[in-house]
One Martini backbone bead per residue (centre of mass of N, CA, C, O) as a GRO file, in nm:
protein
  502
    1MET     BB    1   4.288  21.475  14.642
    2THR     BB    2   3.967  21.449  14.733
    3SER     BB    3   3.631  21.423  14.707
    4GLN     BB    4   3.625  21.715  14.867
    5GLY     BB    5   3.897  21.884  14.770
    6THR     BB    6   4.154  21.833  14.922
    7PRO     BB    7   4.455  21.911  14.964
    8PHE     BB    8   4.772  21.788  14.922
    9ARG     BB    9   4.958  21.650  15.203
   10ALA     BB   10   5.188  21.576  15.413
   11SER     BB   11   5.243  21.356  15.660
   12ARG     BB   12   5.250  21.250  16.010
   13SER     BB   13   5.354  21.109  16.269
   14ALA     BB   14   5.290  21.061  16.602
   15ASP     BB   15   5.583  21.214  16.675
   16GLY     BB   16   5.603  21.441  16.417
   17ARG     BB   17   5.734  21.306  16.195
   18PRO     BB   18   5.809  21.299  15.877
   19GLU     BB   19   5.697  21.160  15.602
   20ALA     BB   20   5.691  21.045  15.307
   21PRO     BB   21   5.535  21.224  15.077
   22GLY     BB   22   5.493  21.156  14.793
   23ASP     BB   23   5.203  21.086  14.639
   24TRP     BB   24   4.927  21.033  14.542
   25THR     BB   25   4.672  20.862  14.581
   26ALA     BB   26   4.469  20.657  14.415
   27ASP     BB   27   4.209  20.817  14.483
   28GLN     BB   28   4.310  21.095  14.403
   29PHE     BB   29   4.365  21.019  14.112
   30ARG     BB   30   4.085  20.928  14.031
   31ASP     BB   31   3.938  21.192  14.076
   32ALA     BB   32   4.115  21.364  13.888
   33GLY     BB   33   4.098  21.184  13.636
   34HIS     BB   34   3.793  21.190  13.587
   35ALA     BB   35   3.776  21.497  13.560
   36THR     BB   36   3.970  21.518  13.319
   37ILE     BB   37   3.825  21.334  13.119
   38GLU     BB   38   3.568  21.502  13.114
   39TRP     BB   39   3.698  21.755  13.005
   40ILE     BB   40   3.806  21.634  12.741
   41ALA     BB   41   3.540  21.529  12.626
   42GLN     BB   42   3.402  21.807  12.614
   43TYR     BB   43   3.608  21.943  12.436
   44LEU     BB   44   3.586  21.751  12.187
   45GLU     BB   45   3.272  21.799  12.153
   46THR     BB   46   3.301  22.150  12.143
   47VAL     BB   47   3.540  22.282  11.975
   48GLY     BB   48   3.375  22.362  11.709
   49ASP     BB   49   3.238  22.622  11.869
   50SER     BB   50   3.500  22.754  11.875
   51PRO     BB   51   3.739  22.955  11.822
   52VAL     BB   52   4.028  22.884  11.672
   53VAL     BB   53   4.123  23.176  11.738
   54PRO     BB   54   4.220  23.385  11.959
   55SER     BB   55   4.164  23.727  12.106
   56CYS     BB   56   4.416  23.768  12.235
   57ARG     BB   57   4.686  23.937  12.376
   58PRO     BB   58   4.985  24.019  12.441
   59GLY     BB   59   5.012  23.928  12.794
   60GLU     BB   60   4.726  23.839  12.897
   61ILE     BB   61   4.794  23.561  13.021
   62GLU     BB   62   5.025  23.636  13.211
   63ALA     BB   63   4.846  23.833  13.389
   64LYS     BB   64   4.682  23.576  13.520
   65LEU     BB   65   4.946  23.505  13.658
   66PRO     BB   66   5.133  23.450  13.900
   67SER     BB   67   5.447  23.557  14.013
   68PHE     BB   68   5.435  23.294  14.196
   69ALA     BB   69   5.472  23.012  14.329
   70PRO     BB   70   5.323  22.796  14.523
   71GLU     BB   71   5.367  22.693  14.853
   72GLN     BB   72   5.101  22.548  14.845
   73SER     BB   73   4.877  22.332  14.790
   74GLU     BB   74   4.624  22.279  14.557
   75ASP     BB   75   4.327  22.253  14.448
   76PHE     BB   76   4.232  22.070  14.175
   77GLU     BB   77   3.977  22.222  14.092
   78ARG     BB   78   4.127  22.487  14.039
   79ILE     BB   79   4.314  22.384  13.823
   80LEU     BB   80   4.088  22.297  13.627
   81GLN     BB   81   3.947  22.575  13.602
   82ASP     BB   82   4.196  22.710  13.448
   83LEU     BB   83   4.130  22.595  13.174
   84ASP     BB   84   3.883  22.792  13.136
   85LYS     BB   85   4.020  23.075  13.222
   86ILE     BB   86   4.320  23.045  13.065
   87VAL     BB   87   4.378  22.827  12.845
   88GLU     BB   88   4.140  22.811  12.637
   89PRO     BB   89   4.135  23.127  12.562
   90GLY     BB   90   4.460  23.082  12.453
   91MET     BB   91   4.378  22.875  12.226
   92THR     BB   92   4.490  22.717  11.950
   93HIS     BB   93   4.286  22.487  11.772
   94TRP     BB   94   4.415  22.200  11.638
   95ASN     BB   95   4.137  22.024  11.713
   96HIS     BB   96   3.986  22.174  11.493
   97PRO     BB   97   3.777  22.148  11.212
   98GLY     BB   98   3.884  22.461  11.124
   99PHE     BB   99   4.176  22.367  11.091
  100LEU     BB  100   4.357  22.501  10.783
  101ALA     BB  101   4.641  22.544  10.867
  102TYR     BB  102   4.904  22.446  10.741
  103PHE     BB  103   4.909  22.151  10.925
  104GLY     BB  104   4.760  21.902  11.063
  105ILE     BB  105   4.761  21.832  11.428
  106THR     BB  106   4.587  21.551  11.499
  107SER     BB  107   4.422  21.405  11.734
  108SER     BB  108   4.307  21.120  11.931
  109SER     BB  109   4.161  20.934  12.158
  110PRO     BB  110   4.367  20.696  12.172
  111GLY     BB  111   4.618  20.884  12.183
  112ILE     BB  112   4.551  21.031  12.447
  113LEU     BB  113   4.543  20.782  12.630
  114ALA     BB  114   4.833  20.685  12.568
  115GLU     BB  115   4.976  20.930  12.689
  116MET     BB  116   4.891  20.869  12.978
  117VAL     BB  117   5.026  20.591  13.000
  118ALA     BB  118   5.313  20.679  12.928
  119ALA     BB  119   5.333  20.871  13.175
  120ALA     BB  120   5.306  20.649  13.387
  121PHE     BB  121   5.564  20.498  13.307
  122ASN     BB  122   5.807  20.687  13.224
  123PRO     BB  123   6.024  20.614  13.017
  124ASN     BB  124   6.367  20.549  12.903
  125GLY     BB  125   6.463  20.454  12.563
  126MET     BB  126   6.781  20.454  12.515
  127LEU     BB  127   6.780  20.159  12.606
  128TRP     BB  128   6.687  19.847  12.616
  129LYS     BB  129   6.712  19.808  12.937
  130THR     BB  130   6.538  20.070  13.016
  131SER     BB  131   6.308  19.960  12.782
  132PRO     BB  132   6.221  19.705  12.604
  133VAL     BB  133   5.931  19.780  12.500
  134ALA     BB  134   5.999  20.053  12.370
  135THR     BB  135   6.186  19.938  12.154
  136GLU     BB  136   6.017  19.695  12.030
  137LEU     BB  137   5.759  19.854  11.964
  138GLU     BB  138   5.890  20.057  11.777
  139LEU     BB  139   5.998  19.861  11.565
  140LYS     BB  140   5.718  19.739  11.498
  141MET     BB  141   5.571  20.000  11.410
  142LEU     BB  142   5.769  20.058  11.174
  143ALA     BB  143   5.693  19.797  11.028
  144TRP     BB  144   5.396  19.855  10.987
  145LEU     BB  145   5.429  20.119  10.827
  146ARG     BB  146   5.601  20.003  10.603
  147GLU     BB  147   5.382  19.808  10.498
  148LEU     BB  148   5.146  20.015  10.458
  149SER     BB  149   5.352  20.197  10.256
  150ALA     BB  150   5.542  20.024  10.069
  151LEU     BB  151   5.818  19.981  10.192
  152PRO     BB  152   6.111  19.869  10.240
  153GLU     BB  153   6.203  19.593  10.434
  154ASP     BB  154   6.520  19.693  10.494
  155TRP     BB  155   6.434  19.918  10.662
  156PHE     BB  156   6.529  20.134  10.920
  157GLY     BB  157   6.329  20.219  11.216
  158PHE     BB  158   6.230  20.524  11.395
  159LEU     BB  159   6.160  20.761  11.647
  160LEU     BB  160   6.069  21.105  11.653
  161ASP     BB  161   5.966  21.423  11.688
  162THR     BB  162   6.063  21.540  11.401
  163ALA     BB  163   6.144  21.608  11.071
  164SER     BB  164   6.376  21.797  11.133
  165MET     BB  165   6.545  21.580  11.274
  166GLY     BB  166   6.552  21.385  11.036
  167THR     BB  167   6.711  21.570  10.846
  168PHE     BB  168   6.956  21.600  11.023
  169LEU     BB  169   7.036  21.301  11.034
  170ALA     BB  170   7.060  21.257  10.731
  171LEU     BB  171   7.289  21.472  10.683
  172ALA     BB  172   7.488  21.346  10.880
  173ALA     BB  173   7.510  21.079  10.730
  174ALA     BB  174   7.602  21.193  10.461
  175ARG     BB  175   7.864  21.312  10.570
  176GLU     BB  176   7.975  21.035  10.680
  177SER     BB  177   7.974  20.886  10.384
  178ILE     BB  178   8.220  21.037  10.301
  179PRO     BB  179   8.507  20.967  10.176
  180GLY     BB  180   8.775  21.084  10.388
  181LEU     BB  181   8.654  21.302  10.586
  182ASN     BB  182   8.611  21.258  10.899
  183VAL     BB  183   8.429  21.448  11.092
  184ARG     BB  184   8.416  21.313  11.371
  185GLU     BB  185   8.734  21.378  11.424
  186ARG     BB  186   8.809  21.662  11.249
  187GLY     BB  187   8.597  21.796  11.114
  188LEU     BB  188   8.569  22.089  10.888
  189ALA     BB  189   8.835  22.204  10.907
  190GLY     BB  190   8.983  22.242  10.590
  191GLY     BB  191   8.770  22.135  10.425
  192PRO     BB  192   8.545  22.081  10.208
  193GLY     BB  193   8.279  22.202  10.045
  194LEU     BB  194   7.951  22.142  10.123
  195CYS     BB  195   7.648  22.017   9.954
  196VAL     BB  196   7.295  22.099   9.949
  197TYR     BB  197   6.989  21.980   9.791
  198ALA     BB  198   6.686  22.170   9.706
  199SER     BB  199   6.403  22.289   9.670
  200ASP     BB  200   6.236  22.601   9.666
  201GLN     BB  201   5.994  22.424   9.833
  202ALA     BB  202   6.132  22.350  10.073
  203HIS     BB  203   6.191  22.307  10.385
  204LEU     BB  204   6.358  22.495  10.627
  205SER     BB  205   6.502  22.249  10.773
  206VAL     BB  206   6.726  22.210  10.570
  207GLU     BB  207   6.883  22.474  10.614
  208LYS     BB  208   6.913  22.442  10.918
  209ALA     BB  209   7.082  22.183  10.907
  210VAL     BB  210   7.316  22.302  10.750
  211ILE     BB  211   7.393  22.501  10.968
  212ALA     BB  212   7.423  22.299  11.215
  213LEU     BB  213   7.651  22.121  11.045
  214GLY     BB  214   7.862  22.349  10.925
  215LEU     BB  215   7.804  22.441  10.609
  216GLY     BB  216   7.636  22.666  10.560
  217ARG     BB  217   7.453  22.863  10.348
  218ASP     BB  218   7.664  22.816  10.115
  219GLY     BB  219   7.572  22.491  10.114
  220PHE     BB  220   7.301  22.583   9.987
  221ARG     BB  221   7.064  22.455   9.732
  222ALA     BB  222   6.818  22.612   9.543
  223ILE     BB  223   6.607  22.452   9.332
  224GLU     BB  224   6.437  22.487   9.069
  225SER     BB  225   6.106  22.510   8.980
  226ASP     BB  226   5.827  22.448   8.827
  227ASP     BB  227   5.490  22.506   8.735
  228GLN     BB  228   5.437  22.262   8.970
  229PHE     BB  229   5.657  22.283   9.206
  230LYS     BB  230   5.900  22.114   9.093
  231MET     BB  231   6.182  21.981   9.069
  232ARG     BB  232   6.460  22.029   8.855
  233PRO     BB  233   6.679  21.802   8.736
  234ASP     BB  234   6.853  21.980   8.547
  235ARG     BB  235   6.933  22.184   8.771
  236LEU     BB  236   7.066  21.982   8.954
  237ALA     BB  237   7.288  21.881   8.763
  238GLU     BB  238   7.416  22.160   8.721
  239ALA     BB  239   7.491  22.220   9.018
  240ILE     BB  240   7.677  21.979   9.060
  241LYS     BB  241   7.875  22.040   8.833
  242HIS     BB  242   7.960  22.320   8.934
  243ASP     BB  243   8.069  22.233   9.214
  244ARG     BB  244   8.286  22.039   9.118
  245ARG     BB  245   8.443  22.252   8.952
  246ASP     BB  246   8.482  22.427   9.238
  247GLY     BB  247   8.555  22.197   9.469
  248ARG     BB  248   8.305  22.077   9.561
  249VAL     BB  249   8.086  21.864   9.780
  250PRO     BB  250   7.845  21.660   9.735
  251CYS     BB  251   7.613  21.533   9.983
  252ALA     BB  252   7.292  21.611   9.930
  253VAL     BB  253   6.948  21.519   9.858
  254VAL     BB  254   6.621  21.678   9.881
  255GLY     BB  255   6.321  21.525   9.855
  256THR     BB  256   5.966  21.599   9.792
  257VAL     BB  257   5.653  21.478   9.941
  258GLY     BB  258   5.488  21.744  10.006
  259THR     BB  259   5.497  22.044  10.014
  260THR     BB  260   5.427  22.310  10.210
  261SER     BB  261   5.261  22.500  10.018
  262THR     BB  262   5.141  22.268   9.778
  263THR     BB  263   5.217  21.951   9.776
  264SER     BB  264   5.431  21.882   9.599
  265VAL     BB  265   5.611  21.651   9.367
  266ASP     BB  266   5.893  21.530   9.326
  267PRO     BB  267   6.107  21.368   9.089
  268ILE     BB  268   6.239  21.101   9.223
  269PRO     BB  269   6.347  20.914   8.998
  270GLU     BB  270   6.536  21.130   8.868
  271ILE     BB  271   6.691  21.204   9.125
  272ALA     BB  272   6.799  20.919   9.186
  273LYS     BB  273   6.974  20.890   8.935
  274ILE     BB  274   7.166  21.119   9.005
  275CYS     BB  275   7.261  21.007   9.281
  276VAL     BB  276   7.383  20.748   9.172
  277ARG     BB  277   7.579  20.871   8.966
  278GLU     BB  278   7.706  21.079   9.206
  279SER     BB  279   7.712  20.967   9.495
  280ILE     BB  280   7.437  21.063   9.654
  281TRP     BB  281   7.245  21.140   9.903
  282LEU     BB  282   6.897  21.041   9.961
  283HIS     BB  283   6.636  21.247  10.082
  284VAL     BB  284   6.295  21.201  10.200
  285ASP     BB  285   6.027  21.436  10.234
  286ALA     BB  286   5.704  21.314  10.395
  287ALA     BB  287   5.567  21.449  10.638
  288TYR     BB  288   5.273  21.485  10.527
  289ALA     BB  289   5.223  21.261  10.282
  290GLY     BB  290   5.299  20.973  10.396
  291SER     BB  291   5.009  20.874  10.477
  292ALA     BB  292   4.907  20.837  10.171
  293ALA     BB  293   5.055  20.555  10.126
  294LEU     BB  294   4.804  20.384  10.222
  295LEU     BB  295   4.708  20.458   9.938
  296SER     BB  296   4.692  20.323   9.629
  297SER     BB  297   4.602  20.594   9.475
  298LYS     BB  298   4.894  20.741   9.588
  299ARG     BB  299   5.159  20.575   9.509
  300HIS     BB  300   5.269  20.734   9.258
  301HIS     BB  301   5.405  20.962   9.440
  302PHE     BB  302   5.633  20.728   9.553
  303LEU     BB  303   5.807  20.695   9.330
  304GLY     BB  304   6.152  20.620   9.419
  305CYS     BB  305   6.171  20.600   9.737
  306GLU     BB  306   6.321  20.317   9.746
  307GLN     BB  307   6.609  20.478   9.672
  308ALA     BB  308   6.648  20.587   9.934
  309ASP     BB  309   6.849  20.650  10.222
  310SER     BB  310   6.612  20.836  10.334
  311TYR     BB  311   6.307  20.873  10.548
  312VAL     BB  312   6.015  21.091  10.617
  313PHE     BB  313   5.731  21.091  10.857
  314ASN     BB  314   5.408  21.212  11.008
  315PRO     BB  315   5.179  21.080  11.223
  316HIS     BB  316   5.110  21.373  11.358
  317LYS     BB  317   4.949  21.477  11.101
  318TRP     BB  318   4.773  21.212  10.930
  319LEU     BB  319   4.741  20.972  11.181
  320PHE     BB  320   4.629  21.076  11.470
  321VAL     BB  321   4.887  21.147  11.633
  322PRO     BB  322   5.018  21.285  11.881
  323ILE     BB  323   5.223  21.516  11.953
  324ASP     BB  324   5.512  21.343  11.898
  325ALA     BB  325   5.562  21.167  11.560
  326THR     BB  326   5.839  21.034  11.382
  327ALA     BB  327   5.927  20.865  11.087
  328PHE     BB  328   6.242  20.694  11.048
  329TYR     BB  329   6.444  20.603  10.761
  330THR     BB  330   6.702  20.351  10.666
  331LYS     BB  331   6.955  20.173  10.468
  332HIS     BB  332   7.200  20.303  10.682
  333PRO     BB  333   7.251  20.238  11.001
  334ASP     BB  334   7.564  20.229  11.015
  335VAL     BB  335   7.608  20.531  10.954
  336LEU     BB  336   7.444  20.648  11.185
  337HIS     BB  337   7.602  20.504  11.408
  338ARG     BB  338   7.880  20.628  11.337
  339ALA     BB  339   7.789  20.930  11.385
  340PHE     BB  340   7.651  20.883  11.708
  341CYS     BB  341   7.813  20.686  11.863
  342LEU     BB  342   7.835  20.735  12.234
  343VAL     BB  343   7.965  20.548  12.514
  344PRO     BB  344   7.953  20.543  12.832
  345ASP     BB  345   8.006  20.354  13.105
  346TYR     BB  346   7.709  20.404  13.237
  347LEU     BB  347   7.582  20.283  12.932
  348ARG     BB  348   7.656  20.006  12.919
  349SER     BB  349   7.601  19.703  12.732
  350GLU     BB  350   7.510  19.441  12.579
  351ASP     BB  351   7.580  19.248  12.341
  352GLY     BB  352   7.325  19.314  12.089
  353ASP     BB  353   7.203  19.560  12.173
  354LEU     BB  354   6.942  19.785  12.086
  355ASN     BB  355   7.027  20.133  12.084
  356LEU     BB  356   6.864  20.423  11.991
  357MET     BB  357   7.072  20.645  12.085
  358ASP     BB  358   7.293  20.559  11.852
  359TYR     BB  359   7.103  20.723  11.606
  360GLY     BB  360   7.139  21.003  11.770
  361LEU     BB  361   7.117  21.276  11.983
  362GLN     BB  362   6.924  21.140  12.172
  363MET     BB  363   6.888  20.993  12.484
  364GLY     BB  364   6.621  21.074  12.548
  365ARG     BB  365   6.316  20.858  12.525
  366ARG     BB  366   6.010  20.835  12.440
  367PHE     BB  367   5.688  20.659  12.446
  368ARG     BB  368   5.562  20.675  12.135
  369ALA     BB  369   5.458  20.387  12.044
  370LEU     BB  370   5.192  20.359  12.201
  371LYS     BB  371   5.011  20.560  12.037
  372LEU     BB  372   5.051  20.421  11.768
  373TRP     BB  373   4.935  20.147  11.850
  374TRP     BB  374   4.650  20.243  11.932
  375VAL     BB  375   4.568  20.374  11.664
  376LEU     BB  376   4.607  20.126  11.479
  377ARG     BB  377   4.401  19.950  11.642
  378ALA     BB  378   4.144  20.133  11.674
  379PHE     BB  379   4.117  20.181  11.346
  380GLY     BB  380   4.284  20.064  11.151
  381ALA     BB  381   4.373  20.057  10.830
  382GLU     BB  382   4.093  20.112  10.714
  383GLY     BB  383   4.023  20.363  10.886
  384LEU     BB  384   4.259  20.536  10.791
  385ARG     BB  385   4.197  20.533  10.492
  386GLU     BB  386   3.917  20.663  10.510
  387ARG     BB  387   4.013  20.937  10.629
  388ILE     BB  388   4.219  21.018  10.414
  389SER     BB  389   4.030  20.993  10.170
  390TYR     BB  390   3.822  21.200  10.265
  391HIS     BB  391   4.011  21.445  10.258
  392CYS     BB  392   4.069  21.427   9.955
  393GLU     BB  393   3.772  21.464   9.869
  394LEU     BB  394   3.732  21.741   9.994
  395ALA     BB  395   3.950  21.881   9.825
  396THR     BB  396   3.828  21.822   9.548
  397GLN     BB  397   3.563  21.966   9.602
  398PHE     BB  398   3.678  22.244   9.675
  399ALA     BB  399   3.830  22.286   9.408
  400GLY     BB  400   3.572  22.283   9.238
  401TRP     BB  401   3.448  22.540   9.355
  402ILE     BB  402   3.680  22.725   9.277
  403GLY     BB  403   3.681  22.666   8.965
  404LYS     BB  404   3.363  22.777   8.936
  405SER     BB  405   3.444  23.047   9.039
  406GLU     BB  406   3.465  23.404   8.995
  407ARG     BB  407   3.641  23.472   9.267
  408PHE     BB  408   3.832  23.221   9.196
  409GLU     BB  409   4.159  23.043   9.195
  410LEU     BB  410   4.383  22.821   9.126
  411ALA     BB  411   4.745  22.787   9.230
  412ALA     BB  412   4.742  22.461   9.244
  413PRO     BB  413   4.768  22.158   9.271
  414VAL     BB  414   4.580  21.846   9.405
  415PRO     BB  415   4.720  21.560   9.537
  416PHE     BB  416   4.566  21.582   9.816
  417SER     BB  417   4.447  21.805  10.098
  418THR     BB  418   4.550  22.075   9.949
  419VAL     BB  419   4.447  22.419   9.891
  420CYS     BB  420   4.527  22.662   9.644
  421LEU     BB  421   4.437  23.015   9.646
  422GLN     BB  422   4.281  23.288   9.462
  423ALA     BB  423   4.160  23.593   9.444
  424VAL     BB  424   3.958  23.797   9.245
  425TRP     BB  425   4.067  24.143   9.135
  426PRO     BB  426   3.952  24.354   8.940
  427GLY     BB  427   4.177  24.624   8.857
  428LYS     BB  428   4.423  24.520   9.010
  429GLY     BB  429   4.717  24.502   9.133
  430GLU     BB  430   4.939  24.290   9.265
  431ARG     BB  431   4.965  24.423   9.545
  432GLU     BB  432   4.661  24.446   9.600
  433VAL     BB  433   4.594  24.147   9.572
  434ASP     BB  434   4.773  24.049   9.801
  435ASP     BB  435   4.637  24.215  10.025
  436CYS     BB  436   4.351  24.094   9.985
  437ASN     BB  437   4.426  23.798  10.047
  438GLU     BB  438   4.528  23.850  10.331
  439GLU     BB  439   4.261  23.975  10.433
  440LEU     BB  440   4.076  23.737  10.374
  441ALA     BB  441   4.205  23.531  10.564
  442ALA     BB  442   4.164  23.705  10.820
  443ARG     BB  443   3.854  23.721  10.807
  444VAL     BB  444   3.794  23.424  10.830
  445THR     BB  445   3.940  23.382  11.102
  446LYS     BB  446   3.761  23.595  11.267
  447THR     BB  447   3.500  23.412  11.272
  448GLY     BB  448   3.606  23.114  11.402
  449ARG     BB  449   3.551  22.872  11.177
  450ALA     BB  450   3.845  22.939  11.056
  451PHE     BB  451   4.195  22.861  10.964
  452LEU     BB  452   4.391  23.068  10.758
  453ALA     BB  453   4.667  23.065  10.544
  454THR     BB  454   4.964  23.189  10.395
  455THR     BB  455   5.156  23.225  10.090
  456LYS     BB  456   5.433  23.203   9.856
  457LEU     BB  457   5.412  23.225   9.490
  458ARG     BB  458   5.615  23.377   9.298
  459GLY     BB  459   5.550  23.632   9.505
  460ARG     BB  460   5.257  23.540   9.569
  461THR     BB  461   4.957  23.545   9.728
  462VAL     BB  462   4.833  23.256   9.911
  463ILE     BB  463   4.573  23.041   9.993
  464ARG     BB  464   4.538  22.795  10.248
  465VAL     BB  465   4.378  22.458  10.249
  466ALA     BB  466   4.422  22.229  10.519
  467ILE     BB  467   4.328  21.900  10.523
  468GLY     BB  468   4.337  21.684  10.853
  469ASN     BB  469   4.117  21.672  11.043
  470ILE     BB  470   3.923  21.434  11.202
  471GLY     BB  471   3.657  21.649  11.219
  472THR     BB  472   3.637  21.707  10.929
  473ASP     BB  473   3.375  21.810  10.706
  474GLY     BB  474   3.156  21.894  10.459
  475ALA     BB  475   3.008  22.118  10.616
  476ARG     BB  476   3.255  22.284  10.687
  477MET     BB  477   3.357  22.334  10.394
  478LYS     BB  478   3.105  22.478  10.296
  479GLU     BB  479   3.123  22.708  10.500
  480VAL     BB  480   3.400  22.815  10.415
  481PHE     BB  481   3.322  22.890  10.127
  482GLU     BB  482   3.096  23.089  10.206
  483ILE     BB  483   3.281  23.278  10.365
  484LEU     BB  484   3.465  23.353  10.135
  485GLU     BB  485   3.249  23.481   9.961
  486ARG     BB  486   3.146  23.692  10.162
  487GLU     BB  487   3.419  23.833  10.227
  488HIS     BB  488   3.483  23.910   9.941
  489ASP     BB  489   3.236  24.096   9.894
  490GLN     BB  490   3.283  24.288  10.133
  491LEU     BB  491   3.565  24.380  10.048
  492ALA     BB  492   3.486  24.487   9.769
  493CYS     BB  493   3.278  24.691   9.877
  494SER     BB  494   3.468  24.857  10.066
  495GLU     BB  495   3.664  24.938   9.832
  496ALA     BB  496   3.432  25.083   9.654
  497THR     BB  497   3.378  25.265   9.889
  498PRO     BB  498   3.386  25.573   9.968
  499ASN     BB  499   3.541  25.798  10.165
  500PRO     BB  500   3.388  26.052  10.335
  501GLY     BB  501   3.674  26.208  10.398
  502THR     BB  502   3.756  26.260  10.071
   0.00000   0.00000   0.00000
């Protein structure tokens, strides 16, 4: 593209022979880049005015797209215009201040810019020599995070795409650590049945990893949680004892700091004692809540984590780094290396090189550390703490409104920035109440001002309000509470009004 908007095409020499097509010129890139940055800036400035969830139907977006790829290059202005015509109308806005479903995966301005620079470099950090700075900056950023979170200094850390992959690597290392098993060479055929234990509130990625590692769903143990939705250590000890008696081999325990539904915190110190006594690998999943370890006021939730064999949390959830960026730590890098290192001749390197591809499944490795570096520098530790603390304060305030309301009740404790609530529907049975809570969340979401999701706790439907977007403020949360009240009353009124046709 030129400043006049001419499509880019390869040129020809004076005698008609084609020259190397190449890329855009620097000027073409500048024009397109400036236009793109302006589009992004305007989007970030106004996204809070858009509906969080689009109103499109399945297939509607695909119908707007041509059946075949273009044969000739298109004007970049047209490409950019399609962000407004096709992409934005079909986008669930995770960067919206009213996005309160699931957990926020909120990016920030410095992180967005760093993604652009990382794409410009486009390195593959599989080996140290394929991109020395990608490896060394990554190791340093994990050291920074380790220090900010008061994690053990001797933990080895690197970046992954998601916590799900971190859990997979942790369980693979746990399997490798079992003496005499030698799964790497012999596989699991004919070997003892391995068992992995996690709370019944743990993330589904634990069970998925168990399946992918060949242990089978029969090898997964969902341990009962208490009335605070925390794993019961006594039930864990009983399950381990039972499995050993049946000839099974306990492989790993996954403790969670910040469970998916309620953000409950498993009693890690007690779980760690059991793991030490039974010689079982302990993995701690702090995917959501790990960022809260930056706050000294929240450190008590992380007691015992220093005894873990591996630990994972997501800077792309609550540290304002664009997805994907997961911090994975282990005190046993040698075991992880033993489980995954496999180097062909064409990738051999110098002795002493630290090659991060040797510690996991992925050979190709993105330059994730750059965006983490920029976010940590642009906001500073103090700025990050202020934002995380603010979200926790908003959640406490919101929970207070729920607790004082006759329409709602809290469904779980609020240790971090997620509030679980149920609406009160006098005179209705449990099934009707569940249906009404599901409908209430849907009605709030349809307003476009907030996106709320539901979950099940002890079989009952609960509405989750997960605060974590960098743009969410007190005014937005007050509005969400008022919408909840209004929609609750309207739903109650519509249910009470007789149907004229009956």
